N, C-alpha and C positions, 0 to 999 in steps of 0.2 A: 443464177440460183438464188432464191429467196432464203430468207432466216430460217425457215422451218425444217425445209429439208436438208440443210445444212445440220441444224441440231439434230436432226435424227439421224443423220449419218454419224456424227460425233456422240452419238448416244447422251447429250445434254438434255435431250427431251423424255420425258417419262409418260409412257401412254400419248404420245403426241401432245403432250402439254407441257410449256416451261414451270420448271418447279420454283418455287417461292423466294429460293435463294440464288437463283438464275444472275450469273454477272457476278456475285459474291465468292464463293468456296467451291474447291473441287475436292472431293476425297481423293486419295492417293492412287489409286487403280483408275479411276477416271482422269486423272490427270495425266498417269502414262498414257492411257488411250488415247486422249486427245492429242498429246505431244508427238505421238508415233503417226498419227494420221496425217497430221499437218508439218511433220519434218521438222520439228522443235524440240527445244530442250527442254526436260520436266520443269525447269525452273521460270516458266512462263506462267505458272502461277503468280509471278512477282507483277503481271500486269494487271492482276485483278485486286479487287477490293480488301480482301482478308489481309494484305499486307499492313493496313491500318488499324485491323482490328487491337481494340485496347487502347490506342493511341487519340483517333478521331470518330473513330463508329465504335459500334456495340455488335458487332456480326455475328461472333458467337454466341450470342443470346439469340438471336435473331434464327441462326440455324441450330439451335438446341444443343449445341457442343457444349457450352458452359453458361453458367447463371448470369444473370443481367449484374454485372461488376460496378457499373456506375447507377445506384438507385435515385439519384439526381436527374440523369440524363434519361429522356424517354427514348424508348427504342425507336420510336416515329422520327427521332432527330436523324435517320437514316434513310437515304432514298434506296429502294430496294431495285426498281426497274428504270422509269424514265426519269431522267435528270432533269435540272433546268438547263437551258439551251443559250448559247449567244449567236444569232444567226449569221452574223458576218465571220464566225470562225466556221460554220459549218457550210458557209457557202465559198469560203476561201479556201478549206482544207478538206472538205468533203466529208467529215468525220466527227463524231463527238469527244470530248474530252473526257477523259474518266475521272478529273479533279471536280466535273461539275456532280457527281454523287454525292458530294460532300454538302450537307444542305446549310453549313455556315459560309460556303462559297456564293457571293450574292453578287459579285460583277466579275465582268472578264478583264483581266489584268492588261490584255493585250490593245483590245478595243476601246476600253474605257466606257461601256455600257452595262446597263442592269443585266442579268440573267433572268429569262421570263420562263413561267411554267408553261407545263404542255397545256395549248389550248388557248393561251394568251396572244395577244397583238405582238408587233414588233418592240424592241428593247428602247428603253429611253436610257439618257446619257447616267452614267453611275456618278454618286457621290464618294463610294467607300472602296476606291480601288486601291488607295493605298492602304487601309486597313486589310483590305483581302491580300494586297500582297504581303503584309507584313504576317498574316497567318500562314501563308503559303511558306514563307522563310522558316518559320518553327519547325516544318517537317523535316529540314536539312541543316538545322544548327543543333550543336551539341547541346549546349546551355543558354537558357535567356534569364530575364528577370522579370519577375511578377511581382509588382508592388512591393520593390525594391530588395526584395529576396533572389538570389540564384536558384536556380531547380534546373532540372532535364528540361530542354525545350519542349518536348511533346508532353510534359506535365504542366508546363507555362501554358500549351495550347488546350490542355482540358480544362485548367483551372478557367482560362480564359470564356469557354462555354460554358462551363459551370455558372459562371458570374452573369451569362447572358440568359440561364435559364432561370437564375433568381430573379433577373427582372421579368422574365416571362410570367413567373406565378404570382407577380401582383394585378395581372391580368386574366388570370385562369385561363389559358389557350387551350383550345380543342386538340388533343395531342393525336387524335385518330390518323391525321396527315399530318405531314411536316410543315413547317409554316413557309409562307412566301418567301421570295428574296426580299422583297421589302420590309417584312414584318422581321425576318432573322436579321437583318440588317439594324432596324431600329434596337433590338435587343442588345445587339453586339456593339452598336455604337454607346449604350448605357453601360455597359461592362469594360470599353475601351478606356475610359479616365482611370478606373479602379487597376486596371492591368497595368497601365503605364504610370500610375503615379510612383513618385521617387522617393516617399518613405511609406512605412506599413501606417503611421499614423494619419497620413493623409488618404490612404485608400481605406481606413476603417471609417472616417468619416463620412466617405461617398457611399460606403456599403451601409452602414448602420441605419438609414433611413429605407432601406430595400427591406432589411430583415426583420424593422420593426412595423413594417405594413402587416395590418390584419391579416389580409390574404395571405401572407407569406408564413408570419410568425403563428397560424391557428394550423399551419399544414406542415409535412414533413420536410418541407424544403429549409426551414431554418436549423434542423439538427444538423451540428456541425460533424457528427460521426459519417455521415453520409458523403462527404466531399474528399478531395483530392487535398494532400496537404496545403498547398498554398492557402485556398479559401478555408480551409478547416481551421487553421492558424488565426486568420483575419476574425473569425466568427469566435473562437474561444476569447480573442482577446477585446474583441468587443462587448461580450458578456461579462469578462472579469472588470473590463473599464468603468462599465456602466450598472456595476453590482448585480450581474444576474449570473448565475452558477455556469462555469465553464463544463466543456464533455471531457472527463479524466480521459488518461490513456494515451494524450496524443503527443508527440515527440516534434517541436517546431523543426523547421528548415535550417539547417546553417545559414547563417549570414555572411555573404562574402561579397567582394568588393564588384559591382556591375561594370567597372572598366576593364576586368579582365575576362567579360565574356559577351558572347552574341546578346544586343539589346534588341526586340522589335523594332524600338523606335527609330533606328537607325536603317531600318529596310525601308526600301520604296518600289514605287511600280517598275514593272520589268517589262 
């Protein structure tokens, strides 16, 4: 059976077409129907990308169920249908991994190759496997450290992505489609020293040239009010330190000892 008749049988296709949010979310009625047809528990929805909504993706904004909660992160930072792939995984296991739908996943941590886009050639050896493994580790950790401050690990992951988008703003990317793995990797590499800085002062000195870039400063990207607390606090502190007005009404994160929490620096390839 091909995908099309299976989708029709499960009522996943509307008028013979896949919906725009295919593979992302199911409403409760459709969830129950699919679970009954396949003999699965309704918690099968945990196999879909909706469980990452608000942490690593902006799914509810795409499905029109909620407003865009991250003004700084373009909706195109989410793959709707075809993700990047690792040919070796597809050949070895015969399926595509759900994790590849995250555009900030740039490398296969198992085969150490760069994920490639639909229609591209074979994979080249990846240089960012360790960073990809660190980001994946944040999905399972309770807390982590960003720029010397402890925060929930999913907040740290979001701040890391926001920092990468700040770098992207200096290039004025075309956000009508997600970035390639190589481009996303370059942005994430610029964000990594900021995220891994041992002190907030060190992180501020690395972030300041980015938010002072004319392309960033003249746009909404430099507004601290658009960011999660880790980045917002850095931007406010930079503004205050260099005699620029800070954004009022922000409460800094409580600083804790990094040794008591998961730190992404300790995470390696798995």
